[in-house]
VMD Tcl script that draws the C-alpha trace (Angstrom):
set ca {
  {-66.54 50.99 3.12}
  {-62.48 51.63 3.24}
  {-62.58 55.35 3.43}
  {-65.29 54.98 5.83}
  {-63.18 52.92 8.32}
  {-60.52 55.58 8.16}
  {-62.89 58.22 8.92}
  {-64.71 57.19 11.77}
  {-61.66 56.00 13.43}
  {-59.36 58.73 12.52}
  {-62.22 60.85 14.47}
  {-62.90 58.53 17.61}
  {-59.05 58.64 17.77}
  {-59.40 62.71 16.92}
  {-62.56 62.59 20.60}
  {-61.65 60.56 22.97}
  {-57.46 62.49 23.08}
  {-59.73 66.04 22.79}
  {-62.48 65.03 25.45}
  {-59.45 64.00 28.19}
  {-57.08 67.15 27.29}
  {-60.54 69.80 27.01}
  {-62.25 67.62 30.30}
  {-58.67 68.28 31.94}
  {-58.24 72.27 31.23}
  {-61.59 72.77 32.20}
  {-62.16 71.33 36.10}
  {-58.60 71.68 37.05}
  {-59.72 75.44 37.56}
  {-57.97 77.89 39.55}
  {-60.18 77.09 41.92}
  {-59.51 73.01 42.02}
  {-55.56 73.41 40.91}
  {-54.66 71.18 43.15}
  {-56.76 68.00 41.79}
  {-55.62 66.00 38.59}
  {-57.42 64.78 35.80}
  {-57.98 61.25 37.33}
  {-58.77 62.68 41.03}
  {-61.83 64.40 39.73}
  {-62.45 61.02 38.19}
  {-61.94 59.24 41.63}
  {-64.03 61.84 43.67}
  {-66.94 61.36 40.64}
  {-66.77 57.59 41.21}
  {-67.51 58.59 44.82}
  {-70.26 60.53 44.23}
  {-72.50 62.62 47.04}
  {-73.67 59.69 48.24}
  {-73.85 59.27 52.64}
  {-70.51 57.48 51.85}
  {-69.50 54.36 49.56}
  {-67.29 50.67 50.69}
  {-63.61 50.78 48.88}
  {-64.08 48.10 47.18}
  {-66.86 49.62 45.40}
  {-66.06 53.06 44.27}
  {-62.11 50.34 43.18}
  {-65.69 49.38 40.92}
  {-67.29 51.29 39.49}
  {-63.20 53.11 38.05}
  {-62.44 49.79 37.18}
  {-58.40 49.18 39.76}
  {-57.96 47.71 42.32}
  {-58.70 48.95 46.53}
  {-54.83 49.80 46.61}
  {-54.54 51.85 43.28}
  {-57.76 54.06 44.92}
  {-56.30 54.31 48.38}
  {-52.88 55.80 46.90}
  {-55.04 57.99 45.49}
  {-57.79 58.62 48.56}
  {-54.90 58.82 50.25}
  {-54.12 62.23 47.87}
  {-57.63 63.02 48.35}
  {-57.97 63.34 52.04}
  {-54.15 65.08 52.40}
  {-55.75 67.81 50.28}
  {-59.10 67.72 51.91}
  {-62.16 66.84 49.29}
  {-61.92 63.47 50.46}
  {-62.85 61.74 54.39}
  {-62.29 58.14 55.34}
  {-64.01 56.21 57.85}
  {-64.14 52.99 59.23}
  {-67.27 51.38 59.19}
  {-69.58 50.45 63.00}
  {-71.09 47.42 61.36}
  {-67.87 46.04 60.45}
  {-64.29 47.56 61.08}
  {-62.46 46.10 57.82}
  {-64.92 48.15 55.47}
  {-64.09 50.91 54.48}
  {-65.89 53.82 54.24}
  {-65.70 57.23 51.98}
  {-67.65 60.41 51.64}
  {-67.02 63.61 50.19}
  {-66.10 65.94 52.47}
  {-68.28 69.57 50.88}
  {-64.47 70.85 49.41}
  {-64.96 67.52 48.12}
  {-68.94 68.00 46.29}
  {-68.20 71.83 45.22}
  {-65.69 69.81 43.19}
  {-68.01 67.57 42.40}
  {-70.77 69.57 41.40}
  {-67.87 71.45 39.24}
  {-67.09 68.54 36.90}
  {-70.95 67.65 36.66}
  {-71.31 70.31 35.11}
  {-68.34 70.44 32.24}
  {-70.04 67.17 31.54}
  {-73.63 69.21 31.57}
  {-72.52 72.01 28.96}
  {-71.04 69.06 26.95}
  {-74.17 66.77 26.58}
  {-76.27 70.21 25.70}
  {-73.39 71.72 23.30}
  {-74.38 67.27 21.91}
  {-77.98 66.93 22.38}
  {-78.21 70.68 20.24}
  {-77.09 69.61 17.43}
  {-79.22 66.96 16.80}
  {-82.15 66.46 15.68}
  {-85.03 64.22 17.58}
  {-84.87 61.81 14.75}
  {-81.20 61.37 15.16}
  {-81.50 60.76 18.92}
  {-81.24 56.87 18.56}
  {-78.96 56.18 16.19}
  {-76.35 58.73 18.91}
  {-77.45 56.43 21.63}
  {-76.81 52.91 19.51}
  {-73.52 54.46 18.39}
  {-72.54 54.94 22.23}
  {-74.23 51.53 23.65}
  {-71.82 50.03 20.63}
  {-68.33 52.08 21.81}
  {-69.61 51.70 26.03}
  {-69.71 47.79 24.47}
  {-66.16 47.86 22.77}
  {-65.01 49.59 26.24}
  {-66.09 47.32 29.02}
  {-65.67 44.43 26.66}
  {-61.67 45.16 25.63}
  {-59.47 43.26 27.74}
  {-62.13 40.77 29.40}
}
mol new
graphics top color blue
foreach p $ca { graphics top sphere $p radius 0.5 }
foreach p [lrange $ca 0 end-1] q [lrange $ca 1 end] { graphics top cylinder $p $q radius 0.2 }
display resetview
């Protein structure tokens, strides 16, 4: 059991590091060279909906609204995001992607699609429930860690 633990631990650590590093290389192309990996994840959290409020985007990213404000300021300057005030409640700040931001979102989405398909094509249908159970366990761990 000790060998299995070590092997799983090694694979998980390597996988997390590789995903982060390769994602940065894959999504930060010449076209999007002014973005960071973190910028791309803010763009992803804003999504393609008409508008999102800052609080909901910060919650998706598990960061404070203050931290998000800093990231949004950079993305507004780079013309990936537009910021406005809610007509119903002027205290609420809304953000949405510009056309340039939508292009970046779709580029990031395509990378994730390719990654997911690469995994699924290696599996038999009977293996998918095991993969899902493992991914759910990882998700539960990450969501619960630090609480």
